[in-house]
KOLLODO-971744 format. One record per residue: residue in one letter; chain; x negated, y negated, z of N, C-alpha, C in turn. Coordinates in nm, 3 decimals. Atoms other than C-alpha are relative to their C-alpha. Example, Ala and Ser with C-alpha at 12.3 -4.5 7.8 and 13.67 -1.06 7.14 Angstrom:
2
ATOM   type   mol       n.u       n.v       n.w      ca.u      ca.v      ca.w       c.u       c.v       c.w
ATOM      a     A    -0.089     0.119     0.000    -1.230     0.450     0.780    -0.090    -0.120     0.000
ATOM      s     A     0.082     0.119    -0.006    -1.367     0.106     0.714     0.077    -0.109     0.073
// end
This chain:
161
ATOM   type   mol       n.u       n.v       n.w      ca.u      ca.v      ca.w       c.u       c.v       c.w
ATOM      m     A    -0.026    -0.060     0.128    -5.910    -8.469     6.312     0.121     0.090     0.011
ATOM      a     A    -0.119    -0.086     0.001    -5.592    -8.299     6.222    -0.034     0.128    -0.072
ATOM      s     A     0.020    -0.128     0.067    -5.593    -7.937     6.134     0.134     0.068    -0.015
ATOM      k     A    -0.126    -0.069     0.027    -5.319    -7.732     5.984    -0.025     0.149     0.019
ATOM      e     A     0.009    -0.144    -0.020    -5.264    -7.377     6.097     0.133     0.063    -0.039
ATOM      k     A    -0.121    -0.073     0.037    -5.022    -7.123     5.969     0.025     0.106     0.104
ATOM      d     A    -0.041    -0.102    -0.098    -4.842    -6.922     6.233     0.125     0.065    -0.050
ATOM      g     A    -0.116    -0.075     0.047    -4.617    -6.678     6.066     0.095    -0.083    -0.082
ATOM      g     A    -0.086     0.074     0.089    -4.487    -6.916     5.805     0.029    -0.141     0.045
ATOM      s     A    -0.026     0.137    -0.044    -4.463    -7.235     6.017    -0.133    -0.075     0.006
ATOM      t     A     0.121     0.082     0.002    -4.713    -7.521     5.991     0.009    -0.098     0.117
ATOM      s     A     0.004     0.097    -0.111    -4.814    -7.725     6.295    -0.126    -0.084    -0.014
ATOM      v     A     0.113     0.091     0.006    -5.045    -8.025     6.320    -0.051    -0.021     0.142
ATOM      k     A     0.062     0.020    -0.131    -5.284    -8.037     6.611    -0.092    -0.122    -0.005
ATOM      t     A     0.092     0.112    -0.010    -5.460    -8.355     6.717    -0.112     0.043     0.091
ATOM      s     A     0.114    -0.047    -0.080    -5.803    -8.275     6.836    -0.039    -0.106     0.101
ATOM      g     A     0.049     0.090    -0.103    -5.954    -8.428     7.144    -0.116    -0.083    -0.051
ATOM      n     A     0.112     0.075     0.057    -6.245    -8.542     6.930     0.043    -0.134    -0.058
ATOM      r     A    -0.048     0.124     0.061    -6.031    -8.802     6.755     0.018    -0.108     0.106
ATOM      r     A    -0.016     0.097    -0.109    -5.943    -8.975     7.084    -0.136    -0.043     0.053
ATOM      g     A     0.136     0.032    -0.044    -6.303    -8.958     7.190    -0.070    -0.094    -0.097
ATOM      d     A     0.059     0.087     0.103    -6.409    -9.113     6.859     0.057    -0.140     0.008
ATOM      l     A    -0.062     0.131    -0.012    -6.158    -9.394     6.904    -0.054    -0.075     0.122
ATOM      a     A     0.053     0.063    -0.122    -6.280    -9.463     7.259    -0.144    -0.045    -0.024
ATOM      k     A     0.139     0.033     0.030    -6.639    -9.457     7.138    -0.005    -0.121    -0.094
ATOM      s     A    -0.005     0.113     0.094    -6.553    -9.695     6.849     0.039    -0.128     0.071
ATOM      k     A    -0.044     0.116    -0.075    -6.374    -9.928     7.089    -0.116    -0.053     0.086
ATOM      g     A     0.116     0.040    -0.080    -6.681    -9.930     7.317    -0.107    -0.067    -0.085
ATOM      q     A     0.098     0.061     0.090    -6.909   -10.003     7.023     0.047    -0.138    -0.045
ATOM      f     A    -0.056     0.128     0.042    -6.677   -10.282     6.909    -0.018    -0.105     0.109
ATOM      e     A     0.016     0.093    -0.112    -6.681   -10.442     7.255    -0.147    -0.036     0.020
ATOM      s     A     0.144     0.025    -0.012    -7.058   -10.406     7.271    -0.047    -0.097    -0.109
ATOM      l     A     0.035     0.089     0.109    -7.092   -10.573     6.932     0.055    -0.141     0.023
ATOM      q     A    -0.060     0.130    -0.031    -6.856   -10.850     7.041    -0.085    -0.076     0.103
ATOM      e     A     0.082     0.063    -0.104    -7.064   -10.917     7.353    -0.135    -0.044    -0.057
ATOM      s     A     0.127     0.035     0.065    -7.384   -10.914     7.148     0.017    -0.123    -0.087
ATOM      l     A    -0.029     0.116     0.084    -7.228   -11.163     6.907     0.016    -0.125     0.085
ATOM      r     A    -0.017     0.114    -0.091    -7.125   -11.392     7.196    -0.136    -0.050     0.050
ATOM      q     A     0.133     0.037    -0.048    -7.481   -11.384     7.331    -0.082    -0.067    -0.111
ATOM      s     A     0.072     0.058     0.113    -7.623   -11.458     6.986     0.048    -0.143    -0.028
ATOM      v     A    -0.056     0.134     0.022    -7.388   -11.755     6.943    -0.047    -0.095     0.109
ATOM      a     A     0.046     0.084    -0.110    -7.483   -11.888     7.289    -0.147    -0.036    -0.019
ATOM      q     A     0.142     0.027     0.022    -7.852   -11.855     7.205    -0.019    -0.097    -0.117
ATOM      m     A     0.009     0.091     0.114    -7.802   -12.029     6.871     0.040    -0.142     0.041
ATOM      e     A    -0.039     0.132    -0.050    -7.624   -12.315     7.051    -0.113    -0.063     0.081
ATOM      q     A     0.114     0.051    -0.077    -7.920   -12.347     7.290    -0.110    -0.047    -0.094
ATOM      w     A     0.102     0.039     0.097    -8.161   -12.356     6.997     0.041    -0.128    -0.072
ATOM      g     A    -0.050     0.120     0.067    -7.941   -12.613     6.826    -0.017    -0.123     0.088
ATOM      n     A     0.017     0.112    -0.093    -7.945   -12.834     7.137    -0.147    -0.038     0.012
ATOM      w     A     0.144     0.025    -0.008    -8.323   -12.796     7.164    -0.048    -0.073    -0.125
ATOM      a     A     0.040     0.061     0.127    -8.367   -12.883     6.796     0.052    -0.144    -0.009
ATOM      q     A    -0.058     0.135     0.003    -8.135   -13.185     6.830    -0.081    -0.094     0.089
ATOM      g     A     0.084     0.081    -0.089    -8.338   -13.313     7.127    -0.134    -0.031    -0.063
ATOM      l     A     0.128     0.020     0.067    -8.657   -13.266     6.930     0.013    -0.104    -0.111
ATOM      i     A    -0.024     0.095     0.110    -8.513   -13.455     6.633     0.018    -0.140     0.056
ATOM      e     A    -0.023     0.132    -0.059    -8.396   -13.741     6.856    -0.129    -0.060     0.053
ATOM      s     A     0.127     0.053    -0.050    -8.737   -13.772     7.024    -0.091    -0.038    -0.115
ATOM      r     A     0.079     0.034     0.119    -8.905   -13.767     6.683     0.052    -0.129    -0.063
ATOM      d     A    -0.058     0.123     0.055    -8.663   -14.035     6.563    -0.046    -0.122     0.078
ATOM      d     A     0.046     0.110    -0.084    -8.761   -14.253     6.860    -0.146    -0.033    -0.029
ATOM      e     A     0.142     0.021     0.030    -9.131   -14.202     6.787    -0.016    -0.065    -0.137
ATOM      i     A     0.008     0.056     0.134    -9.078   -14.279     6.419     0.042    -0.146     0.002
ATOM      a     A    -0.046     0.139    -0.008    -8.884   -14.597     6.504    -0.107    -0.088     0.064
ATOM      a     A     0.106     0.078    -0.066    -9.163   -14.713     6.739    -0.118    -0.021    -0.095
ATOM      l     A     0.109     0.013     0.097    -9.428   -14.642     6.476     0.037    -0.095    -0.113
ATOM      q     A    -0.045     0.090     0.107    -9.222   -14.819     6.210    -0.004    -0.145     0.046
ATOM      a     A     0.005     0.137    -0.053    -9.194   -15.126     6.434    -0.144    -0.051     0.003
ATOM      r     A     0.141     0.039    -0.002    -9.572   -15.129     6.479    -0.051    -0.027    -0.140
ATOM      v     A     0.042     0.019     0.140    -9.628   -15.089     6.104     0.057    -0.132    -0.053
ATOM      d     A    -0.062     0.125     0.046    -9.383   -15.373     6.034    -0.073    -0.121     0.058
ATOM      a     A     0.070     0.111    -0.064    -9.561   -15.598     6.285    -0.138    -0.021    -0.065
ATOM      l     A     0.131     0.012     0.065    -9.901   -15.521     6.130     0.013    -0.053    -0.142
ATOM      e     A    -0.023     0.046     0.137    -9.764   -15.573     5.780     0.030    -0.150    -0.002
ATOM      t     A    -0.034     0.142    -0.009    -9.617   -15.910     5.879    -0.125    -0.081     0.031
ATOM      r     A     0.122     0.070    -0.037    -9.945   -16.011     6.039    -0.097    -0.008    -0.118
ATOM      l     A     0.089     0.000     0.116   -10.147   -15.908     5.732     0.049    -0.096    -0.108
ATOM      l     A    -0.056     0.092     0.100    -9.911   -16.094     5.500    -0.023    -0.145     0.041
ATOM      r     A     0.019     0.137    -0.049    -9.937   -16.403     5.718    -0.146    -0.041    -0.014
ATOM      e     A     0.142     0.033     0.007   -10.318   -16.385     5.728    -0.047    -0.018    -0.144
ATOM      t     A     0.040     0.015     0.140   -10.346   -16.346     5.351     0.069    -0.118    -0.066
ATOM      g     A    -0.068     0.117     0.053   -10.113   -16.638     5.297     0.114     0.034    -0.095
ATOM      d     A    -0.108    -0.040     0.089    -9.856   -16.436     5.102     0.137    -0.025     0.061
ATOM      e     A    -0.128     0.021    -0.069    -9.585   -16.494     5.360     0.010    -0.147     0.042
ATOM      p     A    -0.014     0.139    -0.044    -9.445   -16.839     5.433    -0.024    -0.013     0.150
ATOM      r     A     0.029     0.026    -0.141    -9.552   -16.990     5.763     0.129    -0.010     0.080
ATOM      l     A    -0.116     0.013    -0.089    -9.320   -16.982     6.060     0.024    -0.146     0.033
ATOM      t     A    -0.032     0.135    -0.045    -9.139   -17.295     6.158    -0.033    -0.009     0.149
ATOM      n     A     0.029     0.017    -0.143    -9.204   -17.442     6.502     0.104     0.070     0.087
ATOM      a     A    -0.106    -0.068    -0.077    -8.868   -17.308     6.623    -0.023     0.152     0.000
ATOM      q     A     0.027    -0.144     0.007    -8.957   -16.959     6.501    -0.120     0.038     0.086
ATOM      k     A     0.117    -0.026    -0.083    -9.298   -16.980     6.671     0.039    -0.003     0.148
ATOM      r     A    -0.045     0.012    -0.139    -9.131   -17.093     6.995     0.077     0.125     0.042
ATOM      e     A    -0.075    -0.123    -0.030    -8.890   -16.796     6.979    -0.092     0.120     0.014
ATOM      a     A     0.093    -0.114    -0.005    -9.173   -16.553     6.908    -0.085    -0.004     0.127
ATOM      i     A     0.082     0.014    -0.121    -9.391   -16.688     7.190     0.084     0.034     0.123
ATOM      t     A    -0.089    -0.030    -0.112    -9.096   -16.674     7.431     0.027     0.149     0.010
ATOM      a     A    -0.024    -0.144     0.001    -9.025   -16.317     7.325    -0.121     0.076     0.053
ATOM      y     A     0.121    -0.066    -0.049    -9.387   -16.214     7.385    -0.018    -0.021     0.149
ATOM      l     A     0.024     0.031    -0.141    -9.404   -16.387     7.722     0.104     0.060     0.093
ATOM      t     A    -0.103    -0.060    -0.084    -9.078   -16.236     7.849     0.005     0.151    -0.013
ATOM      d     A     0.006    -0.146     0.017    -9.151   -15.883     7.724    -0.090     0.058     0.108
ATOM      p     A     0.081    -0.053    -0.110    -9.271   -15.679     8.025    -0.130     0.067    -0.046
ATOM      e     A     0.119    -0.069     0.049    -9.517   -15.485     7.812    -0.106    -0.098    -0.050
ATOM      r     A     0.093     0.093     0.063    -9.673   -15.791     7.650    -0.028    -0.125     0.082
ATOM      t     A     0.017     0.122    -0.079    -9.654   -16.051     7.924    -0.143    -0.016     0.049
ATOM      n     A     0.138     0.008    -0.045   -10.009   -15.966     8.031    -0.099    -0.011    -0.115
ATOM      w     A     0.090     0.021     0.112   -10.150   -16.010     7.682    -0.068    -0.136     0.015
ATOM      s     A     0.069     0.128    -0.006   -10.405   -16.287     7.651     0.070    -0.101    -0.091
ATOM      d     A    -0.058     0.106     0.082   -10.297   -16.622     7.511    -0.054     0.008    -0.142
ATOM      r     A     0.065    -0.009     0.131   -10.542   -16.569     7.227     0.065     0.108    -0.087
ATOM      e     A    -0.060    -0.109     0.077   -10.386   -16.237     7.122     0.144    -0.035    -0.040
ATOM      i     A    -0.136     0.042     0.034   -10.030   -16.372     7.139    -0.004    -0.104    -0.111
ATOM      a     A     0.014     0.103     0.103   -10.143   -16.673     6.935    -0.034     0.064    -0.135
ATOM      r     A     0.037    -0.069     0.123   -10.299   -16.438     6.679     0.121     0.069    -0.062
ATOM      q     A    -0.119    -0.070     0.049    -9.976   -16.239     6.651     0.103    -0.097    -0.058
ATOM      v     A    -0.103     0.096     0.040    -9.755   -16.547     6.618    -0.049    -0.093    -0.111
ATOM      g     A     0.053     0.092     0.100    -9.987   -16.758     6.407    -0.005    -0.143     0.050
ATOM      t     A     0.009     0.133    -0.060   -10.039   -17.049     6.643    -0.129    -0.006     0.082
ATOM      s     A     0.124     0.013    -0.078   -10.313   -17.176     6.874     0.018     0.059     0.139
ATOM      p     A    -0.009    -0.051    -0.138   -10.397   -17.021     7.212     0.048    -0.105     0.099
ATOM      q     A    -0.044     0.106    -0.090   -10.339   -17.359     7.375     0.152    -0.014    -0.002
ATOM      t     A    -0.146     0.007     0.010    -9.979   -17.361     7.246     0.063     0.110     0.086
ATOM      v     A    -0.051    -0.111    -0.080    -9.923   -17.020     7.404    -0.018    -0.029     0.148
ATOM      a     A     0.026     0.034    -0.140   -10.083   -17.139     7.729     0.100    -0.103     0.050
ATOM      n     A    -0.097     0.102    -0.038    -9.855   -17.443     7.732     0.138     0.063     0.023
ATOM      w     A    -0.131    -0.065    -0.016    -9.546   -17.226     7.681     0.001     0.093     0.119
ATOM      r     A     0.008    -0.086    -0.117    -9.665   -16.980     7.945     0.021    -0.083     0.127
ATOM      q     A    -0.014     0.088    -0.116    -9.692   -17.269     8.191     0.142    -0.053     0.010
ATOM      r     A    -0.137     0.051    -0.003    -9.352   -17.412     8.090     0.098     0.106     0.049
ATOM      l     A    -0.091    -0.108    -0.040    -9.182   -17.078     8.129    -0.035     0.055     0.137
ATOM      s     A     0.056    -0.052    -0.126    -9.395   -16.998     8.436     0.037     0.146     0.019
ATOM      v     A    -0.030    -0.143    -0.001    -9.350   -16.634     8.348    -0.098     0.073     0.088
ATOM      t     A     0.101    -0.067    -0.081    -9.676   -16.525     8.502    -0.101    -0.103     0.048
ATOM      s     A     0.107     0.083    -0.050    -9.939   -16.682     8.711    -0.131     0.057    -0.053
ATOM      r     A     0.128    -0.047     0.054   -10.288   -16.665     8.566    -0.092     0.048     0.113
ATOM      r     A     0.091    -0.032    -0.109   -10.454   -16.631     8.906     0.027     0.141     0.055
ATOM      g     A    -0.008    -0.130    -0.065   -10.527   -16.287     9.046     0.070     0.107    -0.081
ATOM      q     A    -0.070    -0.099     0.082   -10.388   -16.097     8.754    -0.091     0.045    -0.114
ATOM      d     A     0.076    -0.052     0.112   -10.553   -15.872     8.500     0.074    -0.030    -0.128
ATOM      r     A    -0.058     0.029     0.130   -10.497   -15.962     8.136    -0.049     0.103    -0.100
ATOM      t     A     0.039    -0.090     0.108   -10.500   -15.733     7.834    -0.061    -0.083    -0.111
ATOM      v     A     0.074     0.077     0.098   -10.758   -15.859     7.586    -0.042     0.092    -0.113
ATOM      i     A     0.047    -0.076     0.115   -10.846   -15.743     7.236    -0.114    -0.078    -0.064
ATOM      r     A     0.116     0.063     0.064   -11.195   -15.824     7.107    -0.074     0.105    -0.081
ATOM      g     A     0.074    -0.093     0.086   -11.370   -15.658     6.819     0.074     0.131    -0.020
ATOM      g     A    -0.079    -0.121     0.019   -11.085   -15.410     6.784     0.011     0.086     0.125
ATOM      k     A    -0.006    -0.076    -0.126   -11.127   -15.291     7.145     0.097    -0.068     0.096
ATOM      v     A    -0.097     0.050    -0.096   -10.853   -15.329     7.404    -0.054     0.027     0.140
ATOM      f     A     0.046    -0.020    -0.137   -10.954   -15.385     7.767     0.068    -0.099     0.092
ATOM      k     A    -0.056     0.088    -0.102   -10.842   -15.546     8.091    -0.107    -0.099     0.044
ATOM      m     A     0.092     0.103    -0.044   -11.000   -15.873     8.202     0.055    -0.061     0.128
ATOM      r     A    -0.040     0.064    -0.125   -10.991   -16.010     8.553     0.000    -0.151    -0.018
ATOM      t     A    -0.013     0.145     0.018   -10.876   -16.370     8.569    -0.007    -0.075     0.133
ATOM      d     A     0.003     0.064    -0.133   -10.933   -16.443     8.939    -0.083    -0.128     0.003
ATOM      n     A     0.094     0.111    -0.014   -11.226   -16.680     8.891    -0.002    -0.095    -0.119
ATOM      i     A     0.000     0.091     0.114   -11.133   -16.855     8.567     0.031    -0.141     0.051
ATOM      g     A    -0.018     0.140    -0.039   -11.167   -17.230     8.616    -0.049    -0.032     0.140
ATOM      q     A     0.052     0.024    -0.136   -11.331   -17.195     8.957    -0.144    -0.048    -0.008
ATOM      n     A     0.139     0.044    -0.011   -11.651   -17.374     9.052    -0.082     0.112     0.059
ATOM      k     A     0.086    -0.107    -0.049   -11.943   -17.143     9.116    -0.067    -0.036     0.132
ATOM      s     A     0.067     0.042    -0.123   -12.057   -17.339     9.422     0.068     0.050     0.123
// end
């Protein structure tokens, strides 16, 4: 703060030490606020990255669920007869896709046939032609009565003697 004093008719301006102290204090507060702002921005970026990852994982889950819903809808339409039947070429492509898919290759012939709209024997014939999996010594995923379970296939077609 400047103060004016009269000394026998002359005026002088004195700069107080408080003003410099106030400026230094203001500069320190400004730097502190700047650092706080930088930290806030960094934290907001971390939250943004976290939120983006969450959105992407949700998008993947939604896409997987949508694919399942579409498959069920297609199956229901086919079973009610509202959807045109698949051609033999389309059935062959669908069966090949099921048999080469690592997740579905262990599905039973009956379940694949149900999904595609063909007979289990047709699926068995294509499985043998493609020789994707051997039926012996392998567990198969089976769906009966709405329940999913594993079935051992070691002794299928074996004589009991």
